[in-house]
N, C-alpha and C positions, 0 to 999 in steps of 0.2 A: 444647697449647691454652692460651690466655691468658685468665684471668678478667678481664672488663672492670672490675670494681669495685676490685680490688687490684693488677692488673698482674702478679701472680705467675704462675709457670708451673705448670700442673698436670701431674702424672705420669700414666703410663698407667692407674693404678688410679683416678684421679680424673675420668676422662672422663665417666662417667655422672653423677656428682655435679655436675660443672660444667655439663653439658648440662641437667640439671634446673633449675639456677639460671637459666640463660639462657631456658628455656621460660617461666619465671615472668615474665620481662621482655617476652615477646611479640615481635611483629615477624617479619620474614622469617627471621632467624637463629633466633628462638625456634621457628618452624614447622619449620625443618630439624632442630633439636635434638629436637623432639617426635617426628619421624620416626625419628631415631637411637634414642631411648629405646624406641619401639615395636619397632624391629628388635632391640634388646638384650633386650627381654622375650621375643621369639619365638626368637631365636638367641643365647643367653647369651654365647657366646664373643666376640661383637662388642662387648660392653660394655667389654672391656679389650684393645683391639687392640694397643697398643704399637707400637714401630718394629721391624720385622723386618729390613729391609735399607734401606740408604740408598745411592743412586747419584748420580753427577754426571757430566756429559759436556760437552764443548765441541763445538759444531756449527759447522763452517766454512761460511760462505756466500760466494758471489760477490756483487759489488756489486749486480747486478740480479736475484739469485736465479735465474739461468739456469744450466743445466749447462755444463760445459766438455767438449768432445769434439774431439780433434784431435791433431796431432803435437806432441811436445815441441819447444820452440824454444830456439835458442841465438842469440847476436848475429849469427852467420853464417847463420842460417836453420834449417829443420827438422832435428831430430836423427833420423837414420834408425833405424827399428826401435823407436822409443819413442812410444807413444800415451798421451795424457793423457785420463782419464775421471773426471769428478767430477759429482755430482748437484746441485751448487750450493746445498747446504743442505736438500735435499729427498730424501735417500737412500731412505727407506722408500717414498716414493711413486714416485720416478723410477728407482730402481736397475735394475729389469728392462729398461726402455727404453734407459737409458744404456748398460748392459752389452751389450745386443744391438747398438746402434749402434756402440759402440766395437769390438766383435768384428768388425763389417763394416769399419770404418775402418782397423783395424790392418793387415790384409793388402792392402786395395784402395784406401784413401784416400777412399772414399765409402761411404755406407750406403743400402741399399734400403728401410730403415724410414722415413727422413725425410732431408731435406736438412739436414745438420749442418754444412755448410761455414761458416756464420756463427758457430758456437759454439766455435771454436778460441781458443787463447791470443792469437792475433794481433788479437783484437777489443779488447784492453786497451791503453791508451796507457801512457806511462812513469809516470804517477801512479796507475795501476790503474783508471782510469775506462773504462767500456765504451762502445762505439759503438752497442750495441743498447739498445732501450728496456727498462726493468725489467719483470719478470713482473708483470702487473696483479693477479694473484690470490694472490701470495705473502704469507704472514703471518709476522711482522708486515710491514706494507706497507713495501717498500723506498723509500728516497729516490731521487729521479731521479738517474740516473748517465749520462745521455746527453750526449755532447759536442754543443755547439751551434755 
């Protein structure tokens, strides 16, 4: 937490003191800090939370934030026996549906869940741009990647 007046960094033991100083300043942040201090009074362990674990991850996204489901491709065409399945950056939301569709596509080439034929690697051109419109509800909103 950074103290606005000095710019110094507060340690885990200084969180409640820093919050108290911000409450005195008022505003939305002050209101949040007042709630924090109330919680710390009711549940004392929350007054010194500290950092317990820090994690970082890279999330790979397709240009239009749409999944990829289809055969692996080589310059000579599909690679027999290899199916590509990627949730396009939305693994937690789409993983069950992508997995089910990929399980259908691997042995049969099609899926009974949905028509996934436009979702293969062949939708991308040599520069990585997709022929499909971007997912309109993906966050952050993707840039348009449709070839005109």
